[in-house]
N, C-alpha and C positions, 0 to 999 in steps of 0.2 A: 184897122177895120174892126167894128165891133156892132154887136146886135144886142139891143135891149140892155146896154150898159155892161155887158159881159164880153170878154174877149172870146173869139172863136177858137175852137180846137181843130187843128188841121193835122192830116196824116200825109207824111211823104212816102208814096207807094213804093219808091226805089229803095228806100232804107228798111221799110218794114218787112219783117220776116214772119209775121204771124205768130210771134211767141205767146201772146194773150194775157200778158200781166195787165195791161190796160183794161181789159174786161173785168178783171176782178177788183182793180183799184177804183174804177169809175163806171159802175153798172148803170148809173142813171144817164151817162153821156155816151157811152161806147158799147155798141152791139157788134156781133160777128156776122160775117157772111158764111156761106156754106163751107169755105175753106179755112176759116178760122181768122180772116183778116179783119181789121176794125172798120166799123161804119160809125161815124160821128154824128151824134145828135147834139146840137149847140146847147150849152148850159142855159137854163131859163131861171135859175134861183142861185142864191149864194152857196147852198149845200152842193148843187151840181157844179158850180163854178170852182169850188174848192176840190172837188173829185177830179175835175179836168186838170188843174194844177198838179195834183198828185199823180196822175197818169203820165203827164210830161215828165215829171222827175223820175218815175219808175221805169220808163221805157228803156230797156238795155240797148237798143239800136239808135236811140235819138231820133226816132221817126215821127213823133208827136211834138207840135208846137202851138203856140198860142199867139194869135194876132187880133 
């Protein structure tokens, strides 16, 4: 499933522990809720798309994936 030619970034809420690395690696596509857990904003351009890929690679719990 993709939107606008870019793969969607998804969070597995069971695996996520709110470490927050994704917030620093992908500030254009990931925000946090009041507890520090990620809220995903789908990538809209190539730069945001690259940030989303970097966030997937950086997640220590492997809680992020692209579809």
